[in-house]
MISE-435702 format. One record per residue: residue in three letters; x, y, z of N, C-alpha, C, O, CB in turn; residue number from 1; chain. Coordinates in steps of 0.001 Angstrom, whole numbers, plus 500000, padded with zeros to 6 digits. Atoms other than C-alpha are relative to their C-alpha. Glycine has a CB too. Layout:
BEGIN
+--------+--------+--------+--------+--------+--------+--------+--------+--------+--------+--------+--------+--------+--------+--------+--------+-----+--------+
: residu :     nx :     ny :     nz :    cax :    cay :    caz :     cx :     cy :     cz :     ox :     oy :     oz :    cbx :    cby :    cbz : num : chaine :
+--------+--------+--------+--------+--------+--------+--------+--------+--------+--------+--------+--------+--------+--------+--------+--------+-----+--------+
:    ALA :      X :      Y :      Z :      X :      Y :      Z :      X :      Y :      Z :      X :      Y :      Z :      X :      Y :      Z : NUM :      A :
...
+--------+--------+--------+--------+--------+--------+--------+--------+--------+--------+--------+--------+--------+--------+--------+--------+-----+--------+
END
This chain:
BEGIN
+--------+--------+--------+--------+--------+--------+--------+--------+--------+--------+--------+--------+--------+--------+--------+--------+-----+--------+
: residu :     nx :     ny :     nz :    cax :    cay :    caz :     cx :     cy :     cz :     ox :     oy :     oz :    cbx :    cby :    cbz : num : chaine :
+--------+--------+--------+--------+--------+--------+--------+--------+--------+--------+--------+--------+--------+--------+--------+--------+-----+--------+
:    MET : 500295 : 500712 : 498789 : 451216 : 239716 : 766261 : 498487 : 499982 : 500196 : 497842 : 501028 : 500148 : 500719 : 500638 : 501206 :   1 :      A :
:    LEU : 501422 : 500122 : 499730 : 447723 : 238408 : 766944 : 499738 : 500250 : 501467 : 500489 : 499804 : 502335 : 499478 : 498621 : 499585 :   2 :      A :
:    THR : 500406 : 499756 : 498625 : 445990 : 239612 : 770048 : 498583 : 499482 : 500204 : 497903 : 499108 : 499248 : 500091 : 501506 : 500347 :   3 :      A :
:    GLU : 501298 : 500566 : 499646 : 442848 : 238512 : 771832 : 498845 : 500762 : 499354 : 498785 : 501990 : 499413 : 499830 : 499994 : 501508 :   4 :      A :
:    ALA : 501223 : 499404 : 500532 : 439550 : 239118 : 770032 : 498984 : 500094 : 501135 : 498861 : 499179 : 501950 : 499431 : 499165 : 498799 :   5 :      A :
:    ILE : 500948 : 499750 : 498932 : 436869 : 240569 : 772276 : 498589 : 500061 : 499430 : 498332 : 500784 : 498467 : 500346 : 501302 : 500743 :   6 :      A :
:    GLY : 501407 : 499847 : 500316 : 433139 : 240022 : 771987 : 499565 : 499477 : 498650 : 500254 : 498670 : 498026 : 499654 : 501398 : 500083 :   7 :      A :
:    PRO : 500630 : 500539 : 501194 : 430918 : 239432 : 768999 : 500682 : 500429 : 498703 : 501489 : 501358 : 498668 : 498566 : 500413 : 499965 :   8 :      A :
:    VAL : 499577 : 499650 : 501355 : 431670 : 239506 : 765304 : 498967 : 500989 : 499459 : 497765 : 500786 : 499627 : 500127 : 498715 : 499068 :   9 :      A :
:    HIS : 500870 : 498957 : 500540 : 430231 : 242603 : 763578 : 500033 : 499965 : 498481 : 501041 : 499598 : 497877 : 500422 : 501393 : 500516 :  10 :      A :
:    ARG : 500096 : 499926 : 501457 : 429050 : 243030 : 759991 : 499399 : 501347 : 499625 : 498530 : 501877 : 500317 : 499142 : 498825 : 499423 :  11 :      A :
:    LYS : 500500 : 498703 : 500436 : 428438 : 246214 : 758061 : 500142 : 500103 : 498494 : 501172 : 499722 : 497937 : 500753 : 501156 : 500703 :  12 :      A :
:    SER : 499890 : 499719 : 501430 : 427660 : 247111 : 754459 : 500379 : 501467 : 499822 : 500183 : 502281 : 500725 : 498665 : 499670 : 499251 :  13 :      A :
:    PHE : 499553 : 498637 : 500258 : 429034 : 250274 : 752845 : 499984 : 500279 : 498507 : 499936 : 499363 : 497686 : 501407 : 500232 : 500575 :  14 :      A :
:    SER : 499874 : 499535 : 501369 : 429183 : 252287 : 749654 : 500862 : 501254 : 500042 : 500581 : 502179 : 500804 : 498595 : 500277 : 499342 :  15 :      A :
:    VAL : 499098 : 498847 : 500048 : 431991 : 254728 : 748833 : 500148 : 500440 : 498546 : 500049 : 499624 : 497630 : 501396 : 499659 : 500627 :  16 :      A :
:    ASN : 499827 : 499500 : 501366 : 432549 : 256957 : 745808 : 500859 : 501250 : 499949 : 500650 : 502102 : 499086 : 498653 : 500287 : 499375 :  17 :      A :
:    ALA : 499124 : 498836 : 499964 : 435231 : 259498 : 746682 : 501441 : 499579 : 499749 : 501877 : 498524 : 500210 : 499880 : 500731 : 501349 :  18 :      A :
:    ALA : 498587 : 500267 : 500255 : 438811 : 259632 : 745451 : 500809 : 500450 : 501213 : 501723 : 501267 : 501107 : 500487 : 500723 : 498703 :  19 :      A :
:    SER : 499345 : 499696 : 498730 : 439917 : 259836 : 749070 : 499654 : 498885 : 500973 : 498913 : 497964 : 500630 : 499561 : 501404 : 500561 :  20 :      A :
:    ALA : 500300 : 501011 : 498985 : 439798 : 257791 : 752253 : 498620 : 500273 : 500590 : 498323 : 501397 : 500995 : 501085 : 499992 : 501119 :  21 :      A :
:    THR : 501338 : 499918 : 499437 : 436237 : 257110 : 753452 : 499886 : 498974 : 501116 : 500182 : 497798 : 500908 : 498911 : 499768 : 498911 :  22 :      A :
:    THR : 500138 : 500895 : 498853 : 435563 : 255619 : 756886 : 498843 : 499037 : 499781 : 497725 : 499447 : 499467 : 499790 : 500803 : 501295 :  23 :      A :
:    ILE : 501057 : 501009 : 500106 : 433638 : 252339 : 756735 : 499703 : 499361 : 501358 : 498622 : 498803 : 501551 : 500399 : 498918 : 498987 :  24 :      A :
:    VAL : 500233 : 500452 : 498623 : 434055 : 251321 : 760416 : 500572 : 501074 : 500922 : 501760 : 501393 : 500858 : 500663 : 498577 : 500280 :  25 :      A :
:    ALA : 499578 : 498950 : 499074 : 434195 : 253995 : 763115 : 500949 : 499436 : 501053 : 500943 : 498238 : 501338 : 498778 : 500649 : 500675 :  26 :      A :
:    ALA : 499092 : 500391 : 498923 : 436856 : 253915 : 765811 : 499196 : 499505 : 501195 : 498091 : 499981 : 501454 : 500912 : 501183 : 500410 :  27 :      A :
:    ASP : 500638 : 500552 : 498805 : 435972 : 251924 : 768913 : 500105 : 500994 : 501147 : 501184 : 501525 : 501412 : 500641 : 498650 : 500394 :  28 :      A :
:    ALA : 500031 : 499051 : 498883 : 434945 : 254119 : 771852 : 500901 : 499567 : 501151 : 501342 : 500406 : 501936 : 498576 : 500165 : 500502 :  29 :      A :
:    GLN : 499144 : 500507 : 498930 : 436983 : 251876 : 774186 : 501464 : 499956 : 499594 : 502304 : 499502 : 500372 : 499547 : 498621 : 500418 :  30 :      A :
:    GLY : 498614 : 499925 : 500432 : 440155 : 252370 : 772146 : 500581 : 498701 : 499469 : 501794 : 498600 : 499288 : 500824 : 500462 : 501117 :  31 :      A :
:    ARG : 499491 : 501270 : 500517 : 440405 : 248805 : 770846 : 500305 : 500106 : 498516 : 499804 : 500999 : 497832 : 498993 : 498874 : 500252 :  32 :      A :
:    ALA : 499706 : 500099 : 501424 : 441822 : 247901 : 767446 : 498902 : 499195 : 499310 : 498130 : 498497 : 499967 : 501389 : 499351 : 499766 :  33 :      A :
:    ILE : 500987 : 500727 : 500795 : 439673 : 246470 : 764644 : 500730 : 499032 : 499084 : 501639 : 499418 : 498348 : 499106 : 500976 : 499180 :  34 :      A :
:    ARG : 499445 : 501039 : 500878 : 440546 : 243194 : 762903 : 498990 : 499702 : 498893 : 497830 : 499400 : 499173 : 500343 : 498696 : 500807 :  35 :      A :
:    VAL : 500851 : 500319 : 501147 : 439125 : 242663 : 759393 : 500001 : 498489 : 499823 : 501046 : 497890 : 499570 : 500492 : 500724 : 498695 :  36 :      A :
:    LEU : 500130 : 501455 : 500100 : 437803 : 239069 : 759251 : 499552 : 499543 : 498614 : 499914 : 498449 : 498183 : 499021 : 499498 : 501039 :  37 :      A :
:    ALA : 500477 : 500324 : 501349 : 436105 : 239098 : 755821 : 499575 : 501294 : 499334 : 499254 : 502276 : 500005 : 498815 : 498968 : 500034 :  38 :      A :
:    MET : 500404 : 498795 : 500715 : 435277 : 241592 : 753097 : 499652 : 499657 : 498567 : 500219 : 498740 : 497973 : 501108 : 501063 : 500042 :  39 :      A :
:    VAL : 500293 : 500052 : 501425 : 433696 : 241947 : 749697 : 499944 : 501437 : 499500 : 499372 : 502312 : 500150 : 498656 : 499232 : 499709 :  40 :      A :
:    LEU : 500013 : 498690 : 500651 : 434228 : 244923 : 747380 : 499543 : 499793 : 498566 : 499971 : 498841 : 497914 : 501413 : 500694 : 500055 :  41 :      A :
:    SER : 500513 : 500124 : 501351 : 432398 : 245466 : 744097 : 499988 : 501358 : 499317 : 499468 : 502329 : 499866 : 498597 : 499389 : 500009 :  42 :      A :
:    ASN : 499991 : 498782 : 500798 : 432970 : 248112 : 741408 : 498706 : 500053 : 499200 : 498475 : 499206 : 498337 : 501248 : 500056 : 499060 :  43 :      A :
:    ASN : 501304 : 499903 : 500654 : 429530 : 249245 : 740233 : 500012 : 500803 : 498708 : 498959 : 501013 : 498106 : 499021 : 500607 : 500939 :  44 :      A :
:    HIS : 499928 : 499194 : 501216 : 430799 : 251313 : 737281 : 500154 : 499111 : 498778 : 500966 : 498186 : 498782 : 501161 : 500997 : 500081 :  45 :      A :
:    ALA : 500015 : 500844 : 501200 : 430171 : 249850 : 733817 : 501266 : 500103 : 499157 : 501615 : 499148 : 498463 : 498819 : 500357 : 499153 :  46 :      A :
:    SER : 498874 : 499852 : 500916 : 433267 : 251248 : 732101 : 501322 : 500432 : 500618 : 502334 : 500427 : 499918 : 499642 : 500961 : 498976 :  47 :      A :
:    ASN : 498753 : 499543 : 499382 : 435880 : 252508 : 734606 : 500471 : 499058 : 501098 : 499695 : 498639 : 501957 : 499820 : 501397 : 500566 :  48 :      A :
:    ALA : 499379 : 500784 : 498937 : 438253 : 250462 : 736722 : 500312 : 500930 : 501171 : 500355 : 502150 : 501015 : 501295 : 499281 : 499492 :  49 :      A :
:    VAL : 499635 : 499230 : 498819 : 439144 : 251576 : 740229 : 500913 : 499133 : 500870 : 500790 : 497908 : 500893 : 498727 : 500462 : 500794 :  50 :      A :
:    VAL : 499118 : 500691 : 499069 : 441847 : 250669 : 742736 : 499556 : 500373 : 501407 : 499398 : 501552 : 501724 : 501509 : 500370 : 499754 :  51 :      A :
:    ALA : 500434 : 499788 : 498619 : 440768 : 250242 : 746367 : 501053 : 499477 : 500969 : 501641 : 498417 : 500751 : 498643 : 499310 : 500258 :  52 :      A :
:    THR : 499083 : 500400 : 498943 : 442967 : 250066 : 749453 : 499268 : 500136 : 501332 : 498602 : 501141 : 501584 : 501311 : 500862 : 499979 :  53 :      A :
:    VAL : 500605 : 499960 : 498668 : 441758 : 249222 : 752967 : 501119 : 500359 : 500975 : 502178 : 499731 : 500974 : 499307 : 498617 : 500381 :  54 :      A :
:    GLN : 498961 : 499490 : 499105 : 443673 : 251104 : 755666 : 499381 : 500497 : 501293 : 498164 : 500651 : 501400 : 500799 : 501128 : 499325 :  55 :      A :
:    ASP : 500499 : 499302 : 498817 : 443433 : 252551 : 759146 : 500294 : 501482 : 499813 : 500891 : 501875 : 498811 : 500655 : 499447 : 501323 :  56 :      A :
:    ASN : 499878 : 498554 : 500192 : 443441 : 256293 : 759712 : 501107 : 500624 : 500838 : 500942 : 501728 : 501357 : 498694 : 500668 : 500328 :  57 :      A :
:    THR : 498885 : 499405 : 499269 : 446768 : 256833 : 761417 : 500568 : 501164 : 499198 : 500211 : 501337 : 498033 : 501100 : 498946 : 500289 :  58 :      A :
:    GLY : 499383 : 498874 : 500704 : 448833 : 259926 : 760513 : 500580 : 499566 : 498668 : 500334 : 500204 : 497644 : 501090 : 500633 : 500858 :  59 :      A :
:    THR : 499590 : 500674 : 501221 : 450585 : 257747 : 757966 : 499191 : 498721 : 499989 : 499484 : 497803 : 500754 : 501575 : 499732 : 499937 :  60 :      A :
:    PRO : 500899 : 501151 : 499940 : 447843 : 255233 : 757145 : 500720 : 498663 : 499893 : 501659 : 498502 : 499114 : 498982 : 500100 : 498910 :  61 :      A :
:    LEU : 499502 : 501363 : 500038 : 448601 : 251584 : 757795 : 499143 : 499230 : 499002 : 497944 : 499057 : 499220 : 499970 : 499333 : 501421 :  62 :      A :
:    VAL : 500741 : 500761 : 501005 : 447610 : 249588 : 754692 : 499742 : 498604 : 500546 : 500670 : 497882 : 500910 : 500779 : 499936 : 498644 :  63 :      A :
:    LEU : 500398 : 501309 : 499497 : 445677 : 246516 : 755792 : 499794 : 499012 : 498861 : 500181 : 497848 : 498971 : 498726 : 500116 : 500829 :  64 :      A :
:    ILE : 500315 : 500858 : 501135 : 444548 : 245125 : 752423 : 500150 : 500821 : 498729 : 499628 : 501931 : 498630 : 498561 : 499401 : 500118 :  65 :      A :
:    GLY : 499928 : 499354 : 501304 : 445488 : 246039 : 748877 : 501349 : 500580 : 499707 : 502315 : 500395 : 500448 : 498981 : 501066 : 499901 :  66 :      A :
:    PRO : 501108 : 499531 : 500814 : 445771 : 247805 : 746654 : 499339 : 498870 : 499206 : 499994 : 497920 : 498777 : 500482 : 501077 : 499055 :  67 :      A :
:    LEU : 500801 : 500981 : 500725 : 442984 : 245827 : 744953 : 499476 : 500634 : 498717 : 498802 : 501663 : 498765 : 498827 : 499476 : 500878 :  68 :      A :
:    GLN : 500477 : 499513 : 501295 : 442284 : 246349 : 741244 : 498603 : 499460 : 499747 : 498406 : 498248 : 499648 : 500965 : 499584 : 498854 :  69 :      A :
:    LEU : 501376 : 500376 : 500304 : 438539 : 246337 : 740582 : 499709 : 500453 : 498572 : 499513 : 501643 : 498326 : 498983 : 500635 : 501026 :  70 :      A :
:    THR : 500237 : 499646 : 501392 : 437983 : 246214 : 736832 : 498560 : 500446 : 499803 : 497737 : 500299 : 500707 : 500323 : 498818 : 499081 :  71 :      A :
:    ALA : 501329 : 499463 : 500295 : 434905 : 247735 : 735178 : 498964 : 498899 : 499849 : 499295 : 497741 : 499593 : 500041 : 500840 : 498738 :  72 :      A :
:    GLY : 501097 : 500906 : 500276 : 431514 : 246111 : 734913 : 499572 : 499133 : 501156 : 499153 : 497995 : 500944 : 500360 : 499145 : 498891 :  73 :      A :
:    ASN : 500478 : 500675 : 498800 : 430699 : 245070 : 738491 : 500796 : 498763 : 500421 : 500211 : 497840 : 500987 : 498599 : 499611 : 499798 :  74 :      A :
:    PRO : 499222 : 501107 : 499439 : 433575 : 242673 : 739220 : 500217 : 500205 : 501493 : 500191 : 501331 : 501990 : 501355 : 499866 : 499278 :  75 :      A :
:    SER : 499861 : 499939 : 498547 : 434139 : 241860 : 742854 : 501288 : 499343 : 500457 : 501857 : 498497 : 499767 : 498810 : 499335 : 500678 :  76 :      A :
:    VAL : 498924 : 500670 : 499278 : 436947 : 240939 : 745202 : 499366 : 499487 : 501284 : 498728 : 500246 : 502014 : 501239 : 500969 : 500284 :  77 :      A :
:    VAL : 500557 : 500603 : 498796 : 435932 : 238535 : 747965 : 501144 : 499460 : 500849 : 501931 : 498630 : 500396 : 498986 : 498872 : 499647 :  78 :      A :
:    LEU : 499059 : 500540 : 499020 : 438096 : 237930 : 751015 : 499156 : 499181 : 500970 : 498461 : 499754 : 501809 : 500828 : 501149 : 500747 :  79 :      A :
:    PRO : 500856 : 500837 : 499168 : 436441 : 234946 : 752720 : 500367 : 500103 : 501478 : 501433 : 500607 : 501830 : 500085 : 498554 : 499545 :  80 :      A :
:    PHE : 499779 : 499930 : 498560 : 436145 : 234641 : 756486 : 501341 : 499362 : 500364 : 501649 : 498244 : 499951 : 498852 : 499306 : 500758 :  81 :      A :
:    ASN : 498681 : 500426 : 499548 : 439587 : 234312 : 758080 : 500077 : 500350 : 501482 : 500228 : 501519 : 501837 : 501168 : 500688 : 499168 :  82 :      A :
:    GLY : 499993 : 499770 : 498560 : 439570 : 233889 : 761865 : 501232 : 500721 : 500504 : 501170 : 501420 : 501516 : 499876 : 498708 : 500708 :  83 :      A :
:    GLY : 498778 : 499292 : 499628 : 443147 : 235159 : 762049 : 500015 : 501431 : 499497 : 500842 : 502240 : 499918 : 501204 : 499268 : 499470 :  84 :      A :
:    GLY : 500124 : 498645 : 500531 : 442120 : 238250 : 760116 : 500849 : 500253 : 498765 : 501903 : 499647 : 498574 : 500367 : 500985 : 501054 :  85 :      A :
:    TRP : 499279 : 499546 : 501204 : 443208 : 239858 : 756856 : 500895 : 501182 : 500335 : 501801 : 501506 : 499568 : 499008 : 500387 : 498874 :  86 :      A :
:    GLY : 499219 : 498855 : 499565 : 444648 : 242821 : 758737 : 499315 : 500643 : 501189 : 498118 : 500457 : 501408 : 500183 : 501018 : 498855 :  87 :      A :
:    GLU : 500582 : 499305 : 498859 : 444146 : 244912 : 761827 : 500612 : 501384 : 500132 : 501815 : 501576 : 499956 : 500205 : 499196 : 501294 :  88 :      A :
:    GLY : 499565 : 498616 : 499853 : 444334 : 248632 : 762418 : 500590 : 500258 : 501368 : 500639 : 499372 : 502221 : 498848 : 500942 : 499753 :  89 :      A :
:    GLY : 499452 : 499590 : 498718 : 445916 : 250523 : 765262 : 498897 : 500213 : 501024 : 497734 : 500393 : 500664 : 500822 : 501269 : 499843 :  90 :      A :
:    LYS : 500975 : 499795 : 498914 : 444202 : 250919 : 768635 : 499301 : 501347 : 499836 : 499948 : 502378 : 499646 : 500695 : 499924 : 501387 :  91 :      A :
:    GLY : 500789 : 498777 : 500066 : 441395 : 253464 : 768481 : 499916 : 500642 : 498630 : 499539 : 501809 : 498531 : 500548 : 500975 : 500938 :  92 :      A :
:    LYS : 500006 : 499450 : 501358 : 441644 : 253935 : 764689 : 498804 : 499495 : 499209 : 498293 : 498407 : 499475 : 501297 : 499642 : 499270 :  93 :      A :
:    THR : 501071 : 500420 : 500894 : 438929 : 253801 : 762031 : 500554 : 499056 : 498937 : 501767 : 498926 : 498773 : 499323 : 501223 : 499342 :  94 :      A :
:    ILE : 499635 : 500757 : 501189 : 438939 : 251445 : 759063 : 499435 : 500768 : 498814 : 498241 : 501068 : 498776 : 499458 : 498510 : 500053 :  95 :      A :
:    ASP : 500360 : 499192 : 501157 : 438861 : 253335 : 755763 : 500213 : 499221 : 498707 : 501022 : 498296 : 498650 : 500814 : 501296 : 499978 :  96 :      A :
:    VAL : 499735 : 500460 : 501360 : 438597 : 252488 : 752070 : 500461 : 501218 : 499214 : 499788 : 502248 : 499193 : 498727 : 499324 : 499341 :  97 :      A :
:    LEU : 499430 : 498940 : 500831 : 440777 : 254638 : 749810 : 499840 : 499586 : 498551 : 500288 : 498510 : 498158 : 501506 : 500266 : 500349 :  98 :      A :
:    LEU : 500165 : 500256 : 501431 : 439810 : 254823 : 746125 : 500890 : 500941 : 499205 : 501222 : 502035 : 499662 : 498522 : 500165 : 499575 :  99 :      A :
:    ASP : 499217 : 499127 : 500876 : 441871 : 256195 : 743248 : 499114 : 500709 : 498979 : 499628 : 501374 : 498079 : 501081 : 499193 : 499281 : 100 :      A :
:    GLY : 500944 : 499340 : 500896 : 438733 : 257436 : 741453 : 498672 : 500170 : 500705 : 498542 : 499856 : 501888 : 499822 : 499201 : 498693 : 101 :      A :
:    THR : 501297 : 499712 : 499386 : 435117 : 258394 : 742041 : 498924 : 498995 : 499597 : 497736 : 499292 : 499725 : 499554 : 501396 : 499626 : 102 :      A :
:    GLU : 500979 : 501037 : 500304 : 433442 : 255189 : 740857 : 499368 : 499508 : 501305 : 499983 : 499588 : 502368 : 500662 : 498820 : 499222 : 103 :      A :
:    VAL : 500676 : 500510 : 498810 : 430917 : 253684 : 743263 : 500509 : 498590 : 500290 : 500405 : 497694 : 499452 : 498449 : 500006 : 499812 : 104 :      A :
:    VAL : 499568 : 501317 : 499529 : 432400 : 250779 : 745203 : 499135 : 499662 : 501207 : 499116 : 500390 : 502199 : 501547 : 499976 : 500365 : 105 :      A :
:    ALA : 500849 : 500455 : 498906 : 429979 : 248883 : 747402 : 500610 : 498743 : 500588 : 501414 : 498068 : 499945 : 498542 : 499740 : 499518 : 106 :      A :
:    GLY : 499449 : 501201 : 499398 : 430755 : 246121 : 749809 : 499447 : 499740 : 501372 : 498491 : 500370 : 501825 : 501481 : 500092 : 500070 : 107 :      A :
:    ALA : 500347 : 500365 : 498633 : 430495 : 244541 : 753196 : 501274 : 499570 : 500710 : 502200 : 499039 : 500096 : 498922 : 498867 : 500033 : 108 :      A :
:    ILE : 498836 : 500355 : 499189 : 432961 : 243994 : 756008 : 499512 : 499239 : 501235 : 498481 : 499566 : 501823 : 500822 : 501278 : 500409 : 109 :      A :
:    THR : 500210 : 500722 : 498749 : 433026 : 241502 : 758864 : 501238 : 500265 : 500844 : 502363 : 500086 : 500376 : 499760 : 498440 : 499765 : 110 :      A :
:    TYR : 498861 : 499593 : 499175 : 435199 : 242602 : 761783 : 499747 : 499676 : 501456 : 498634 : 499340 : 501862 : 500283 : 501495 : 499837 : 111 :      A :
:    GLN : 500083 : 500242 : 498569 : 435939 : 242147 : 765451 : 500976 : 500928 : 500705 : 502043 : 501244 : 500179 : 500298 : 498513 : 500339 : 112 :      A :
:    TYR : 499109 : 499171 : 499193 : 437427 : 244336 : 768160 : 501036 : 499112 : 500676 : 500730 : 497998 : 501102 : 499203 : 500815 : 501055 : 113 :      A :
:    ILE : 498933 : 500766 : 499366 : 440750 : 243181 : 769564 : 500731 : 500865 : 501021 : 500710 : 502095 : 500962 : 500986 : 499462 : 498944 : 114 :      A :
:    GLY : 499195 : 499307 : 499010 : 442930 : 244053 : 772509 : 499275 : 500172 : 501310 : 498316 : 499461 : 501610 : 500420 : 501334 : 499481 : 115 :      A :
:    SER : 500515 : 499738 : 498652 : 442155 : 245428 : 775933 : 498551 : 500460 : 499969 : 498114 : 501105 : 499016 : 500856 : 501047 : 500699 : 116 :      A :
:    ARG : 501398 : 499552 : 499885 : 438578 : 246003 : 777054 : 499916 : 501483 : 500333 : 498849 : 502084 : 500205 : 499266 : 499187 : 501072 : 117 :      A :
:    SER : 499992 : 498558 : 499742 : 439591 : 249516 : 778060 : 501285 : 500573 : 499412 : 502276 : 499858 : 499267 : 499891 : 500313 : 501542 : 118 :      A :
:    PRO : 498811 : 499406 : 500609 : 442051 : 251976 : 776522 : 501220 : 499859 : 500908 : 501127 : 499970 : 502130 : 499752 : 501476 : 499685 : 119 :      A :
:    SER : 498768 : 500124 : 499208 : 445641 : 251465 : 777589 : 500789 : 501277 : 499969 : 501855 : 501359 : 500579 : 500861 : 498853 : 499493 : 120 :      A :
+--------+--------+--------+--------+--------+--------+--------+--------+--------+--------+--------+--------+--------+--------+--------+--------+-----+--------+
END
């Protein structure tokens, strides 16, 4: 179910290299959910592939995008701008990238806060 987007569109670059979930967008202080509008992920390792999953940080993470196979040698996955969003996390949750290895994955995310202007 789509809900109302609030305020401006935000952009952020990131780099992750842990075989675990790494937060790329912090939780909203007002308790709103985060909708992923666009994203690019790039595997910077010359010889190792890596699988990336974009999720929120609930007790049982909600998978928003993926898993995405990033082959070796700097290939990228580009999710172009989608006003309806590629996925949205739970209210007050972070957006994380989970890798299955320790290769460096760099990228950028475009997102927007959705839902109530104050926590419900």
